ZAMARGU-4260 file (C-alpha; in steps of 0.2 Angstrom, whole numbers, plus 5000, padded with zeros to 4 digits):
<rodrens>
0) 5056/5001/4935 | 5040/4997/4948 | 5037/5011/4963 | 5029/4998/4977 | 5022/5011/4988
5) 5015/5006/5005 | 5005/5021/5012 | 5005/5025/5030 | 5010/5036/5044 | 5026/5034/5054
10) 5030/5035/5072 | 5027/5021/5085 | 5011/5027/5090 | 5003/5023/5071 | 5012/5008/5066
15) 4998/4996/5070 | 4986/5006/5066 | 4973/4999/5052 | 4977/5017/5040 | 4995/5009/5040
20) 4991/4992/5030 | 5000/4996/5019 | 5018/4998/5028 | 5012/4983/5036 | 5014/4976/5017
25) 5031/4983/5012 | 5039/4977/5029 | 5031/4962/5021 | 5038/4963/5005 | 5055/4969/5010
30) 5060/4953/5021 | 5048/4940/5010 | 5063/4946/4995 | 5078/4948/5007 | 5078/4968/5002
35) 5090/4979/5009 | 5088/4988/5026 | 5077/5005/5025 | 5086/5019/5019 | 5079/5036/5024
40) 5076/5047/5004 | 5062/5051/4998 | 5053/5060/5011 | 5052/5044/5017 | 5062/5024/5017
45) 5066/5015/5004 | 5073/5000/5000 | 5076/4995/4981 | 5079/4977/4975 | 5070/4962/4964
50) 5055/4953/4966 | 5056/4939/4955 | 5062/4948/4935 | 5054/4966/4939 | 5068/4978/4947
55) 5057/4987/4963 | 5057/5000/4975 | 5048/4998/4988 | 5043/5016/4999 | 5036/5022/5014
60) 5033/5039/5013 | 5034/5048/5028 | 5022/5066/5026 | 5010/5058/5033 | 4996/5050/5023
65) 4988/5070/5018 | 5005/5073/5010 | 5009/5056/5002 | 5011/5065/4985 | 5029/5075/4989
70) 5038/5059/4989 | 5031/5049/4980 | 5032/5062/4966 | 5052/5065/4974 | 5055/5045/4969
75) 5045/5042/4954 | 5056/5058/4945 | 5074/5052/4953 | 5072/5035/4943 | 5059/5043/4929
80) 5047/5031/4934 | 5028/5036/4923 | 5012/5033/4934 | 5009/5017/4926 | 5024/5009/4934
85) 5016/5016/4950 | 5010/5002/4963 | 5001/5008/4977 | 4995/4998/4993 | 4983/5007/5005
90) 4971/5004/5018 | 4952/5002/5010 | 4938/5003/5023 | 4925/4999/5010 | 4929/4982/5010
95) 4927/4970/5022 | 4946/4964/5032 | 4952/4953/5024 | 4949/4954/5007 | 4959/4963/4994
100) 4954/4972/4979 | 4966/4978/4963 | 4960/4996/4950 | 4972/5006/4938 | 4966/5024/4939
105) 4948/5032/4944 | 4946/5040/4958 | 4952/5041/4976 | 4935/5036/4987 | 4940/5050/5001
110) 4958/5042/5003 | 4968/5057/5008 | 4984/5047/5002 | 4974/5044/4986 | 4971/5059/4983
115) 4991/5069/4986 | 4995/5053/4975 | 4983/5059/4961 | 4985/5078/4962 | 5006/5075/4961
120) 5005/5060/4947 | 4987/5061/4939 | 4978/5045/4943 | 4987/5031/4929 | 4995/5021/4944
125) 4989/5004/4951 | 4979/4999/4967 | 4981/4986/4980 | 4968/4990/4991 | 4970/4981/5009
130) 4950/4979/5015 | 4950/4985/5034 | 4931/4986/5035 | 4921/5001/5043 | 4920/5006/5060
135) 4903/5001/5068 | 4891/5014/5078 | 4893/5030/5079 | 4916/5032/5080 | 4920/5044/5069
140) 4931/5038/5052 | 4946/5044/5058 | 4949/5037/5071 | 4944/5023/5067 | 4958/5023/5056
145) 4969/5025/5067 | 4965/5014/5080 | 4977/4999/5084 | 4971/4981/5076 | 4963/4972/5088
150) 4977/4953/5090 | 4961/4946/5079 | 4961/4959/5065 | 4980/4962/5065 | 4981/4940/5063
155) 4970/4944/5048 | 4977/4955/5036 | 4995/4946/5041 | 4985/4931/5033 | 4980/4941/5018
160) 4995/4951/5018 | 5007/4936/5018 | 4998/4927/5003 | 4998/4944/4994 | 5019/4945/4996
165) 5020/4924/4991 | 5007/4932/4976 | 5019/4945/4974 | 5026/4942/4956 | 5009/4935/4948
170) 5000/4951/4954 | 5013/4963/4947 | 5012/4954/4930 | 4993/4949/4930 | 4982/4957/4946
175) 4968/4952/4941 | 4969/4934/4938 | 4983/4933/4954 | 4969/4940/4963 | 4955/4929/4959
180) 4966/4915/4962 | 4968/4924/4982 | 4950/4925/4982 | 4949/4940/4979 | 4945/4952/4964
185) 4948/4967/4955 | 4936/4983/4955
</rodrens>
């Protein structure tokens, strides 16, 4: 089984914020692959089903970003899923909006959701980084990630997410090659 975790913050006030790019991705996956309705489980929401030949547990931690590790650890422990079968989809300041990159393992680059997951499970998990860009001007990063996407930004992210969802079976099997075909890359 694969755990496909989208990071974000619970609550309507955060639903369309830049920090919820991972939640937005998992919503599209659930719809596109006709997975069951969300179920309250593992300190968040989960939906279990098939993505092509892969058994997948979608997970949206509702512990708030900085405590995502407790939700992911609960799901991984319950299903006995090692970190190598965990995929985390999250917002990435250091990528241009509309770009995605993949990497396995490594540091958290200051992302508190990743920091929490790494503290709970170690660093050897897959990451799909969804570009949200950096703020222009003196705006603090903390404020920027908690602001809603503009309509144009939301459309750009939606396009990226739809392309990634369509390519998800390939992404799970061969991430670097799949992202290269989509015009993105690994790093």
